[in-house]
N, CA, C and O atoms as a CHARMM CRD file, in Angstrom:
* protein
*
  248
    1    1 MET  N    109.59700 176.64200  91.55000 PROA 1      0.00000
    2    1 MET  CA   108.76200 176.12400  90.48800 PROA 1      0.00000
    3    1 MET  C    107.91300 177.28800  89.95200 PROA 1      0.00000
    4    1 MET  O    107.36100 178.07000  90.72600 PROA 1      0.00000
    5    2 SER  N    107.81900 177.38900  88.64400 PROA 2      0.00000
    6    2 SER  CA   107.04900 178.46800  88.03800 PROA 2      0.00000
    7    2 SER  C    105.55400 178.17400  88.10900 PROA 2      0.00000
    8    2 SER  O    105.13800 177.04400  88.36700 PROA 2      0.00000
    9    3 LYS  N    104.76500 179.20300  87.87800 PROA 3      0.00000
   10    3 LYS  CA   103.30300 179.04400  87.89900 PROA 3      0.00000
   11    3 LYS  C    102.85000 178.02100  86.86200 PROA 3      0.00000
   12    3 LYS  O    101.97400 177.20400  87.14400 PROA 3      0.00000
   13    4 ASP  N    103.43300 178.05700  85.67200 PROA 4      0.00000
   14    4 ASP  CA   103.06800 177.09700  84.62700 PROA 4      0.00000
   15    4 ASP  C    103.44400 175.67100  85.00700 PROA 4      0.00000
   16    4 ASP  O    102.70300 174.73300  84.71400 PROA 4      0.00000
   17    5 GLU  N    104.59200 175.50300  85.65800 PROA 5      0.00000
   18    5 GLU  CA   105.00300 174.17400  86.11100 PROA 5      0.00000
   19    5 GLU  C    104.06200 173.64600  87.18900 PROA 5      0.00000
   20    5 GLU  O    103.72000 172.46300  87.20500 PROA 5      0.00000
   21    6 ILE  N    103.65300 174.52900  88.08000 PROA 6      0.00000
   22    6 ILE  CA   102.72600 174.13200  89.13700 PROA 6      0.00000
   23    6 ILE  C    101.39400 173.71900  88.53300 PROA 6      0.00000
   24    6 ILE  O    100.83000 172.69300  88.91400 PROA 6      0.00000
   25    7 LYS  N    100.88900 174.50700  87.59600 PROA 7      0.00000
   26    7 LYS  CA    99.62600 174.16700  86.93500 PROA 7      0.00000
   27    7 LYS  C     99.72300 172.82500  86.21600 PROA 7      0.00000
   28    7 LYS  O     98.78400 172.03100  86.24700 PROA 7      0.00000
   29    8 SER  N    100.83500 172.58100  85.58500 PROA 8      0.00000
   30    8 SER  CA   101.03800 171.32200  84.88800 PROA 8      0.00000
   31    8 SER  C    101.00700 170.14100  85.85400 PROA 8      0.00000
   32    8 SER  O    100.39500 169.11400  85.56200 PROA 8      0.00000
   33    9 GLU  N    101.66100 170.28600  86.99800 PROA 9      0.00000
   34    9 GLU  CA   101.67700 169.22400  87.99700 PROA 9      0.00000
   35    9 GLU  C    100.28300 169.01200  88.59200 PROA 9      0.00000
   36    9 GLU  O     99.87200 167.87600  88.82700 PROA 9      0.00000
   37   10 ILE  N     99.56700 170.09400  88.83100 PROA 10     0.00000
   38   10 ILE  CA    98.20400 169.98700  89.34400 PROA 10     0.00000
   39   10 ILE  C     97.33000 169.24600  88.34100 PROA 10     0.00000
   40   10 ILE  O     96.54700 168.37600  88.72400 PROA 10     0.00000
   41   11 ASN  N     97.45600 169.57900  87.07800 PROA 11     0.00000
   42   11 ASN  CA    96.65700 168.90800  86.05100 PROA 11     0.00000
   43   11 ASN  C     96.95000 167.41300  85.98200 PROA 11     0.00000
   44   11 ASN  O     96.04600 166.61800  85.72400 PROA 11     0.00000
   45   12 LYS  N     98.18100 167.02700  86.20700 PROA 12     0.00000
   46   12 LYS  CA    98.52200 165.60400  86.21800 PROA 12     0.00000
   47   12 LYS  C     97.76400 164.87900  87.33200 PROA 12     0.00000
   48   12 LYS  O     97.26300 163.77200  87.14000 PROA 12     0.00000
   49   13 VAL  N     97.69200 165.51700  88.48400 PROA 13     0.00000
   50   13 VAL  CA    96.97400 164.92100  89.60900 PROA 13     0.00000
   51   13 VAL  C     95.47500 164.90600  89.32400 PROA 13     0.00000
   52   13 VAL  O     94.80000 163.90700  89.57300 PROA 13     0.00000
   53   14 LEU  N     94.96100 166.01000  88.80400 PROA 14     0.00000
   54   14 LEU  CA    93.52600 166.10600  88.53000 PROA 14     0.00000
   55   14 LEU  C     93.06600 165.06700  87.52400 PROA 14     0.00000
   56   14 LEU  O     91.92900 164.60000  87.59200 PROA 14     0.00000
   57   15 ASP  N     93.93000 164.70200  86.59600 PROA 15     0.00000
   58   15 ASP  CA    93.58100 163.69600  85.59200 PROA 15     0.00000
   59   15 ASP  C     93.25000 162.34500  86.21800 PROA 15     0.00000
   60   15 ASP  O     92.58700 161.51600  85.59500 PROA 15     0.00000
   61   16 HSD  N     93.71000 162.12000  87.45100 PROA 16     0.00000
   62   16 HSD  CA    93.50600 160.83400  88.11400 PROA 16     0.00000
   63   16 HSD  C     92.37900 160.84300  89.14100 PROA 16     0.00000
   64   16 HSD  O     92.05900 159.80000  89.71100 PROA 16     0.00000
   65   17 LEU  N     91.77300 162.00400  89.38700 PROA 17     0.00000
   66   17 LEU  CA    90.70800 162.09200  90.38300 PROA 17     0.00000
   67   17 LEU  C     89.37900 161.63300  89.79700 PROA 17     0.00000
   68   17 LEU  O     89.13200 161.76100  88.59800 PROA 17     0.00000
   69   18 SER  N     88.53900 161.10200  90.65700 PROA 18     0.00000
   70   18 SER  CA    87.19000 160.70500  90.23000 PROA 18     0.00000
   71   18 SER  C     86.35400 161.94800  89.95900 PROA 18     0.00000
   72   18 SER  O     86.71600 163.05200  90.36500 PROA 18     0.00000
   73   19 ASP  N     85.24000 161.76000  89.27300 PROA 19     0.00000
   74   19 ASP  CA    84.34000 162.88300  88.99400 PROA 19     0.00000
   75   19 ASP  C     83.85700 163.53200  90.28700 PROA 19     0.00000
   76   19 ASP  O     83.77400 164.75700  90.37500 PROA 19     0.00000
   77   20 LYS  N     83.54000 162.72000  91.28100 PROA 20     0.00000
   78   20 LYS  CA    83.06400 163.23200  92.56800 PROA 20     0.00000
   79   20 LYS  C     84.15100 164.04300  93.26200 PROA 20     0.00000
   80   20 LYS  O     83.87900 165.12300  93.78600 PROA 20     0.00000
   81   21 ALA  N     85.36100 163.54000  93.26800 PROA 21     0.00000
   82   21 ALA  CA    86.46800 164.25700  93.90800 PROA 21     0.00000
   83   21 ALA  C     86.72300 165.58000  93.20200 PROA 21     0.00000
   84   21 ALA  O     86.97200 166.59500  93.85300 PROA 21     0.00000
   85   22 LEU  N     86.66300 165.57600  91.86800 PROA 22     0.00000
   86   22 LEU  CA    86.85500 166.81300  91.10700 PROA 22     0.00000
   87   22 LEU  C     85.75200 167.82000  91.41000 PROA 22     0.00000
   88   22 LEU  O     86.01600 169.01200  91.56300 PROA 22     0.00000
   89   23 SER  N     84.53100 167.34000  91.49500 PROA 23     0.00000
   90   23 SER  CA    83.40300 168.21200  91.80000 PROA 23     0.00000
   91   23 SER  C     83.55400 168.84200  93.17700 PROA 23     0.00000
   92   23 SER  O     83.32600 170.04000  93.34700 PROA 23     0.00000
   93   24 ASP  N     83.93800 168.03500  94.15800 PROA 24     0.00000
   94   24 ASP  CA    84.13900 168.54600  95.51800 PROA 24     0.00000
   95   24 ASP  C     85.27700 169.55200  95.56900 PROA 24     0.00000
   96   24 ASP  O     85.17700 170.57700  96.24300 PROA 24     0.00000
   97   25 LEU  N     86.34100 169.26300  94.86800 PROA 25     0.00000
   98   25 LEU  CA    87.48400 170.17700  94.83100 PROA 25     0.00000
   99   25 LEU  C     87.09800 171.48600  94.15600 PROA 25     0.00000
  100   25 LEU  O     87.47900 172.55800  94.62600 PROA 25     0.00000
  101   26 LEU  N     86.35300 171.41400  93.06900 PROA 26     0.00000
  102   26 LEU  CA    85.90200 172.62000  92.37400 PROA 26     0.00000
  103   26 LEU  C     85.03700 173.48000  93.29100 PROA 26     0.00000
  104   26 LEU  O     85.21300 174.69700  93.35400 PROA 26     0.00000
  105   27 THR  N     84.12300 172.86000  93.98800 PROA 27     0.00000
  106   27 THR  CA    83.26100 173.60100  94.91500 PROA 27     0.00000
  107   27 THR  C     84.08600 174.28700  95.98800 PROA 27     0.00000
  108   27 THR  O     83.85100 175.45200  96.30900 PROA 27     0.00000
  109   28 PHE  N     85.04500 173.57200  96.54000 PROA 28     0.00000
  110   28 PHE  CA    85.92400 174.13900  97.56400 PROA 28     0.00000
  111   28 PHE  C     86.68400 175.35200  97.02200 PROA 28     0.00000
  112   28 PHE  O     86.74700 176.39300  97.67700 PROA 28     0.00000
  113   29 LEU  N     87.25200 175.21500  95.83900 PROA 29     0.00000
  114   29 LEU  CA    88.02100 176.31000  95.24500 PROA 29     0.00000
  115   29 LEU  C     87.13500 177.49600  94.89000 PROA 29     0.00000
  116   29 LEU  O     87.54100 178.64600  95.06000 PROA 29     0.00000
  117   30 GLN  N     85.93800 177.22900  94.40300 PROA 30     0.00000
  118   30 GLN  CA    85.01300 178.31600  94.09000 PROA 30     0.00000
  119   30 GLN  C     84.61000 179.07400  95.35500 PROA 30     0.00000
  120   30 GLN  O     84.47600 180.29800  95.33700 PROA 30     0.00000
  121   31 ASN  N     84.42100 178.35100  96.43400 PROA 31     0.00000
  122   31 ASN  CA    84.10100 179.01300  97.69800 PROA 31     0.00000
  123   31 ASN  C     85.24700 179.90100  98.15200 PROA 31     0.00000
  124   31 ASN  O     85.01500 181.00300  98.65000 PROA 31     0.00000
  125   32 LEU  N     86.46400 179.44300  97.98900 PROA 32     0.00000
  126   32 LEU  CA    87.62700 180.26600  98.34000 PROA 32     0.00000
  127   32 LEU  C     87.68900 181.51300  97.45700 PROA 32     0.00000
  128   32 LEU  O     87.96700 182.61200  97.93700 PROA 32     0.00000
  129   33 GLU  N     87.43100 181.33200  96.18400 PROA 33     0.00000
  130   33 GLU  CA    87.50200 182.44700  95.24500 PROA 33     0.00000
  131   33 GLU  C     86.44300 183.50100  95.56400 PROA 33     0.00000
  132   33 GLU  O     86.71600 184.69800  95.48700 PROA 33     0.00000
  133   34 ARG  N     85.24400 183.06400  95.91900 PROA 34     0.00000
  134   34 ARG  CA    84.15400 183.99300  96.23400 PROA 34     0.00000
  135   34 ARG  C     84.47700 184.86800  97.43500 PROA 34     0.00000
  136   34 ARG  O     84.00500 186.00100  97.53100 PROA 34     0.00000
  137   35 LYS  N     85.26700 184.35300  98.33200 PROA 35     0.00000
  138   35 LYS  CA    85.61700 185.12200  99.52900 PROA 35     0.00000
  139   35 LYS  C     86.56500 186.26800  99.19300 PROA 35     0.00000
  140   35 LYS  O     86.73500 187.18400  99.99800 PROA 35     0.00000
  141   36 GLN  N     87.17500 186.22700  98.03400 PROA 36     0.00000
  142   36 GLN  CA    88.09100 187.24700  97.53200 PROA 36     0.00000
  143   36 GLN  C     89.40100 187.30100  98.30200 PROA 36     0.00000
  144   36 GLN  O     90.42200 187.70500  97.74600 PROA 36     0.00000
  145   37 SER  N     89.39600 186.91300  99.53900 PROA 37     0.00000
  146   37 SER  CA    90.64900 186.80000 100.28200 PROA 37     0.00000
  147   37 SER  C     90.54000 185.54300 101.13400 PROA 37     0.00000
  148   37 SER  O     89.52100 185.28900 101.77600 PROA 37     0.00000
  149   38 ILE  N     91.58700 184.78600 101.12100 PROA 38     0.00000
  150   38 ILE  CA    91.59300 183.52600 101.85500 PROA 38     0.00000
  151   38 ILE  C     91.99700 183.80600 103.29500 PROA 38     0.00000
  152   38 ILE  O     93.05000 184.38700 103.55900 PROA 38     0.00000
  153   39 SER  N     91.15300 183.38900 104.20900 PROA 39     0.00000
  154   39 SER  CA    91.47300 183.59200 105.62200 PROA 39     0.00000
  155   39 SER  C     92.59500 182.64100 106.02500 PROA 39     0.00000
  156   39 SER  O     92.89300 181.67600 105.32000 PROA 39     0.00000
  157   40 LEU  N     93.19200 182.92000 107.13700 PROA 40     0.00000
  158   40 LEU  CA    94.26200 182.07900 107.66200 PROA 40     0.00000
  159   40 LEU  C     93.74800 180.67100 107.89700 PROA 40     0.00000
  160   40 LEU  O     94.46800 179.70500 107.64500 PROA 40     0.00000
  161   41 LEU  N     92.50900 180.53200 108.37900 PROA 41     0.00000
  162   41 LEU  CA    91.92300 179.21600 108.61800 PROA 41     0.00000
  163   41 LEU  C     91.79000 178.44700 107.31500 PROA 41     0.00000
  164   41 LEU  O     92.12100 177.26300 107.25400 PROA 41     0.00000
  165   42 ASP  N     91.30600 179.11400 106.26600 PROA 42     0.00000
  166   42 ASP  CA    91.16600 178.44400 104.97300 PROA 42     0.00000
  167   42 ASP  C     92.51900 177.99000 104.44700 PROA 42     0.00000
  168   42 ASP  O     92.63800 176.89400 103.90000 PROA 42     0.00000
  169   43 LYS  N     93.52300 178.81500 104.60600 PROA 43     0.00000
  170   43 LYS  CA    94.86100 178.44100 104.15400 PROA 43     0.00000
  171   43 LYS  C     95.34900 177.21000 104.90400 PROA 43     0.00000
  172   43 LYS  O     95.91900 176.29600 104.30700 PROA 43     0.00000
  173   44 SER  N     95.12400 177.19100 106.20700 PROA 44     0.00000
  174   44 SER  CA    95.60300 176.05000 106.97900 PROA 44     0.00000
  175   44 SER  C     94.78900 174.80400 106.66300 PROA 44     0.00000
  176   44 SER  O     95.32700 173.69700 106.65000 PROA 44     0.00000
  177   45 THR  N     93.48900 174.97900 106.40700 PROA 45     0.00000
  178   45 THR  CA    92.64500 173.84700 106.03800 PROA 45     0.00000
  179   45 THR  C     93.10500 173.26200 104.71500 PROA 45     0.00000
  180   45 THR  O     93.23900 172.04600 104.58300 PROA 45     0.00000
  181   46 LEU  N     93.34400 174.11400 103.74700 PROA 46     0.00000
  182   46 LEU  CA    93.81100 173.65000 102.44500 PROA 46     0.00000
  183   46 LEU  C     95.16400 172.96000 102.58200 PROA 46     0.00000
  184   46 LEU  O     95.37800 171.89800 101.99600 PROA 46     0.00000
  185   47 GLN  N     96.06400 173.54300 103.33800 PROA 47     0.00000
  186   47 GLN  CA    97.38200 172.93200 103.53500 PROA 47     0.00000
  187   47 GLN  C     97.24800 171.57100 104.20300 PROA 47     0.00000
  188   47 GLN  O     97.95000 170.62900 103.83600 PROA 47     0.00000
  189   48 LYS  N     96.34600 171.45900 105.18900 PROA 48     0.00000
  190   48 LYS  CA    96.13900 170.19000 105.88100 PROA 48     0.00000
  191   48 LYS  C     95.61700 169.13800 104.91600 PROA 48     0.00000
  192   48 LYS  O     96.07600 167.99600 104.92600 PROA 48     0.00000
  193   49 ILE  N     94.65900 169.52200 104.08300 PROA 49     0.00000
  194   49 ILE  CA    94.10500 168.59400 103.10600 PROA 49     0.00000
  195   49 ILE  C     95.20100 168.10400 102.16400 PROA 49     0.00000
  196   49 ILE  O     95.29300 166.91200 101.87200 PROA 49     0.00000
  197   50 LEU  N     96.01200 169.01400 101.70200 PROA 50     0.00000
  198   50 LEU  CA    97.03100 168.67100 100.71700 PROA 50     0.00000
  199   50 LEU  C     98.17800 167.85900 101.30400 PROA 50     0.00000
  200   50 LEU  O     98.82200 167.09100 100.58900 PROA 50     0.00000
  201   51 THR  N     98.43900 168.01900 102.58800 PROA 51     0.00000
  202   51 THR  CA    99.56100 167.28300 103.17900 PROA 51     0.00000
  203   51 THR  C     99.10700 166.04900 103.93500 PROA 51     0.00000
  204   51 THR  O     99.53800 164.93800 103.62400 PROA 51     0.00000
  205   52 GLU  N     98.24500 166.22800 104.92200 PROA 52     0.00000
  206   52 GLU  CA    97.85600 165.10700 105.77200 PROA 52     0.00000
  207   52 GLU  C     96.93200 164.12600 105.07500 PROA 52     0.00000
  208   52 GLU  O     96.94600 162.93700 105.39100 PROA 52     0.00000
  209   53 ASP  N     96.13500 164.59600 104.14200 PROA 53     0.00000
  210   53 ASP  CA    95.16700 163.73700 103.47800 PROA 53     0.00000
  211   53 ASP  C     95.62900 163.30400 102.08400 PROA 53     0.00000
  212   53 ASP  O     94.80900 162.96000 101.23200 PROA 53     0.00000
  213   54 GLU  N     96.91400 163.32200 101.86300 PROA 54     0.00000
  214   54 GLU  CA    97.45900 162.94300 100.56200 PROA 54     0.00000
  215   54 GLU  C     97.06200 161.51800 100.19200 PROA 54     0.00000
  216   54 GLU  O     96.69500 161.25400  99.04700 PROA 54     0.00000
  217   55 ASP  N     97.13300 160.60800 101.14500 PROA 55     0.00000
  218   55 ASP  CA    96.74500 159.21800 100.87000 PROA 55     0.00000
  219   55 ASP  C     95.27600 159.13100 100.47900 PROA 55     0.00000
  220   55 ASP  O     94.91400 158.39500  99.56100 PROA 55     0.00000
  221   56 LEU  N     94.43400 159.88000 101.17300 PROA 56     0.00000
  222   56 LEU  CA    93.01100 159.88400 100.84800 PROA 56     0.00000
  223   56 LEU  C     92.78500 160.43300  99.44200 PROA 56     0.00000
  224   56 LEU  O     91.97600 159.88600  98.69200 PROA 56     0.00000
  225   57 LEU  N     93.47800 161.49200  99.07700 PROA 57     0.00000
  226   57 LEU  CA    93.33900 162.05300  97.73900 PROA 57     0.00000
  227   57 LEU  C     93.74800 161.02600  96.67600 PROA 57     0.00000
  228   57 LEU  O     93.11700 160.93300  95.62300 PROA 57     0.00000
  229   58 HSD  N     94.78900 160.27100  96.95300 PROA 58     0.00000
  230   58 HSD  CA    95.21800 159.23400  96.02000 PROA 58     0.00000
  231   58 HSD  C     94.16100 158.13600  95.90000 PROA 58     0.00000
  232   58 HSD  O     93.91100 157.62500  94.80800 PROA 58     0.00000
  233   59 LYS  N     93.54000 157.77400  97.03100 PROA 59     0.00000
  234   59 LYS  CA    92.49300 156.75700  96.99100 PROA 59     0.00000
  235   59 LYS  C     91.27400 157.26100  96.21600 PROA 59     0.00000
  236   59 LYS  O     90.65800 156.49900  95.47100 PROA 59     0.00000
  237   60 LEU  N     90.92800 158.52100  96.38300 PROA 60     0.00000
  238   60 LEU  CA    89.80100 159.10500  95.65300 PROA 60     0.00000
  239   60 LEU  C     90.07400 159.16000  94.16600 PROA 60     0.00000
  240   60 LEU  O     89.15300 159.10200  93.35100 PROA 60     0.00000
  241   61 ALA  N     91.34100 159.27300  93.81700 PROA 61     0.00000
  242   61 ALA  CA    91.70700 159.36200  92.40600 PROA 61     0.00000
  243   61 ALA  C     91.52100 158.03500  91.68300 PROA 61     0.00000
  244   61 ALA  O     91.44200 158.00700  90.45500 PROA 61     0.00000
  245   62 ARG  N     91.45200 156.95400  92.41700 PROA 62     0.00000
  246   62 ARG  CA    91.32800 155.63200  91.79800 PROA 62     0.00000
  247   62 ARG  C     89.93000 155.30500  91.42400 PROA 62     0.00000
  248   62 ARG  O     89.66900 154.22600  90.89200 PROA 62     0.00000
């Protein structure tokens, strides 16, 4: 999948998130960006959120 395709898919999901969920996600991403390099722990945390907490993310989007 290309970078543009990934961004498009992410935007589709973001369109369904609540304001609070979007705010929390933005804060999380900004914290990662400030670190300039993502540690292995951060990568695994993000992966866990995206995979194991998928149902929770869907519930937050409602």
